[in-house]
N, C-alpha and C positions, 0 to 999 in steps of 0.2 A: 879163402880167396876174397880179396877186397875189390879188385877191379878186373874187368873183362873188356879188352880194347877190340873193337871191331876193325877189320881190315878187309876191303874189297878184294875178292878173289881174282879179279881181272887186272890187277895193277901190280906187276912184277916188281917195280921199284919200291913200292910200299912193303911187299912181302919181304924184300931183301933187308929191310932196316927194322922191322917191328920188334923183334926180340930185344932190341937195344932201348926201347921206349920206356920201359919200367913198369909196364902192367904185370899184374899177378898172373894173368892168362890172356890168351888171344882168342878171338872168335873170327875166323876167316869166313867171310860172307859170299855164298854162292847165290843168294836169293835177291833182295832188293837193290843191292849195290851193282849188280851185273845186268846190263841190258840183255834182252832175250836173244839177240843175235850173237852174243858173246859167251852164253852160258856153257855151251859145249866145250869151247876152247878153254874157258876158265876151270872147268871141272877137271880137264886133263892136266892143265898146268898145276893146280893145287895138289892133285893127286901125286904128280911127280915131285913137287916141291916138299911135301911132307917127309919124303924119304931122305931128303938132305939134312934134316934137322937132328940134333942130338936127342936122345931118348927122354931127357928130363925137360924138353921144351913143352910148356903147358898150352897145347893148342886144341881148340874146339872148331868144328865147321858147321856153319849154319847151312842146312840143306833145304831145298825148295819143297813146297808142299806137294802133296799127291804122289803120283808115280814117278815124277821127275826127282823127288826126293830119294826114292829107292834107287834109281839110277845113280844119283850122286853118291849115295853110300856105297853101292857096289864098286864104282870106279875108285873111290878112296880107299877101299879095302883090298884092292888088286895090286900087287907090287908092280912097279914099273922099272925101267932100266936102272935107275938109281938104287933101287932096293936090291936088284940083282948084283949090282956091283959092290955094295956095302955089305950084304948079308951072305953072299956066296950062293948057297943053295936056296931056291925059291920053293915053298911048299906047293904041293900039287893042288889044283883047284878041285872043289867039290861042287856038286849041283846046287843050284840056287833055289830060292823060293822066297815069296813075299807076302805071305798071308799070316794071319791068324793069332799068334800068341807072342810070348817074349820070354826073357831070361833073367838071370840073377842080377842083383843090384850091385853097383859099383861106385867108386868115388869120383869126383869131378867137381865142376863148377858150372855156371851160368849164363844168359843172355838177353835180348833187347829187340828194339823196333825203331821205325821211323828214321831210317838211315838216309842221310843226304849225301852229296857228292863231296863233302868237306872232310873226309876221313883224314887223319893226320899221320898215320903210321901203319906198320905192318910187321911181318915176322920172317925170320929165317935168313938164309944166305944165298939162295938162288931163285930161280923161277924163269919165267918165259912162256908166253902163250904159244901152245903148239896146236894149230887148228886140227880138229877131228871130226869125223861125220857125226851128225846128230843120232843118239842112240834110240833105239826103239824102247818101249816101256819095259822096265825091270829087266834090262839086258845084261849079259856078261856074268861070268862066274865069280863067286866069292871064293877067296882063299882062306882055308882054315889055318889056324895056328895051334901050337901045342897048348895044352891046358895051362893057364897061369901066365902065358906070354901075351903081350899086346900084339895084335896083328899089324899095326903100324906104330912104331915106337913112340913118335912124338904125339899121337892123336889120343886125346882123352875121351872124345866122344862126339855126339851130334846134337846140335841145337836145331829143333824141328820147327821150321816156319809154318804159321797158321796151323797150329797143332790141333789134331783130333785124336780121340782115343783109338780110332782104326788105324791111323798113320803111326801113332806111338807103338802099337802092338805089332804092326807090320815090320817096322824098323827093329823092334826087339827081336822078332823071329829071325830076321836077316843077321843081326848081330850074334844070335845064338849059333849060327852056322859058322861064322868067321871068327868068333871070340868066345870059345867055350869057357875060358878062364874068367870071363866077366870083367875084363879090364876096361871096357868102354861103357860109358854112361849115356843117357838120353836126357836132355833138357827140353821140355815142351815150352814153346813160345805161344803164350795164350793171347790171340789177337781178334777173337770173335766172341760175340755174346755166347754162343754154344760152347766155346772152349771154357769160358768162366764157370758156366753151369756143370761142366764136366770136370772141373779142376780136381776134385777129389778122386774121381775115377783114374784120371791120369797120374796124379801124385802117387797112387798106389800101384801103379803098373811096375812090373819088373824092369830093372835097368833105369829107372828114372831117379835121378839123384838130386835135382833141383828143378824149380820152375821159374818162369819169368813172364811178365806181361808186356805185350807189344802195345804200349799205351796209345800211340798215335793212331794205328789202325783200328784199335778197339774204340777209341773215342769217336772216330768217324762213323763207325758202325752203329754206335749208340746214339749219335747226334748230340754228343756232349761237348761243350766248350769249357775246359778247365779254367778257373780264375787263378788268381795269384797263390791262394792256399791250396789249390787243387782238391778241395773237399768233394768235388763231384766224382772223383775217382776212389773216394774212401771205401765204399762198399766192396768194389772188385778187388782192390788192394788187400783188404782184410780177409776177403774170401779165400785168396791165394795163400796168405800167410796161415790161415787156419787149416786149409787143406794140406799144406805142407807139414805142419806140426802133427796133424792127425796121422799122417802116413809115416812119420818118422824120418822124413828126408831133410836135407839141408834147408835152411831158411831161403826163401826166394831172393834173387838178385833184383835189384831195383832197376827200372827201365832207364833208357838213355835220356839225356836232355839234349835236344837238338841245338840249343843256343850255347856253344862252347865259349862264347866271349864273356857272358855274364857270370863269372865265377862266384860272386856273392850269392846270387840266386841259386846257383848250383849247391853251395854249401847249406843254405837254408832248407832246400828241398830234400837234400840228402840226409840232413839231420832229422828231419820229420819222417822220412822213410825209415830210418833206423829205429826211431821210436815206435813205429808201426810194426816192427818185427822183421824188416828186411835186413839182409846182410850182404854187402858188396853191391856194386853198381856197374852196369855196362856203360861204356864210354865210346864217343866217336872221334875224340881228339886227344892227344897226349897232354894238352894243357888241363884237361879235367882230372887227370890222374892224381896229382898231389892233394887236391881237395877231397877226392873220394878216399884216398888212403888215410888222410888225417881223421876223417870222420869215423872210419871203420877200424882204426887202430886204437886200442885201449890205452888211455892216458896212464901216466905213472901212478897217480893217485888211485885210479880204478884197479890197476894191477896190485898195488900194495893192499887195498881194501879186500880184493879177492883172496889174496894169499893169507891175510889175517883171518878172514872168515873160515877158511879151510883148516888153518892151524887150530882155531878155537874148536871147530867141530871134531877134528881128529883127536884133540886132547880130551874131549868129552866122550870119546869112544863111540861116537855116532849117536849120542844121546842129545838132550836138550841143551843148547848153549845160547849165550847172549852175544851180540856184535858189540863193537866198540862204544855204541850209543846206548847200549842196554836193551836193545830190541831182541825179541826172541827170534831165533834162526831156525828154520825147518829145512827139509831136504830140498825143496824147490829153490830156496835161496842158495843152497850149496851147489845145486846143479848149474845155477846161473853163474855162480863164481867160478866154477870149473870150465864153463864155456868161455868166460873172459879169458882165462889163462890159456885155453886152447887156441883162441883167436890170436893171442899174442905169439905163441909158438909158431904159427902158420903165416904170420905177417912178415 
């Protein structure tokens, strides 16, 4: 996944067009983009909208921090009228719970922070805000699905706003009940100093597939004002890259750039983030997508060099070999070459 386009969950018109915007994945936002008075209605509308999408639509949902995020997850995992119409039989609900641990790892992608009102797109084919009462903490049943099946076909997982280890494990436990097959992942959004210091713990938590830094909120918490080269954020960025690699999960996705008009600056910062070990970037406007895709799509020369390395290594039967410039090649170089080809396959 190279790009993750944010879409406000309270904007049906944007939800109706987002799949056509060209992003590799969507993140529907139930947190920063939605005013407090509209959160309940947005939660209900997004829950209904998800069931109108094709099963291969790559959609993640950013849920709120704390108990409200558990309520978000419960409603998203409870089939609504659209699900009943399309699927026929709706699975029986099982008792809920919201504490303590988590479950198996899954596949998925990533997300961001500092979202303004200038979102340029959204996903799907329907929507519409349906007012509903404000839910009490951790209310409503979760619906269990059969092992191996996704409980909501288009949903890939949850992006956890202002993530903490406690929230990540609680959501993991909830997903264990609704998704015993492990189809849904969790992406912690690290927006506080405490989250950065707990990055290794969250990266190693079950169901966590990727992490992301909420850099605007984090910079405000730290009292940091990033300059043009953003070196003030180097330590926290490298910390999250290191924690992700140590846990064996996907590289983190880079945070959003809120200036969607300065595409040259976006290209420079995205290239720098790629060099630091990030893969993919969250976006708030479709105009950012071509730049992000260009940076994270391997060039023809990179693809050719990777294929040449792997051919040389295979011809040496896994032994010592030299690259086209006469340099010794070891397994670490081959792993990087295979990763390059894998990114090509999924781009």
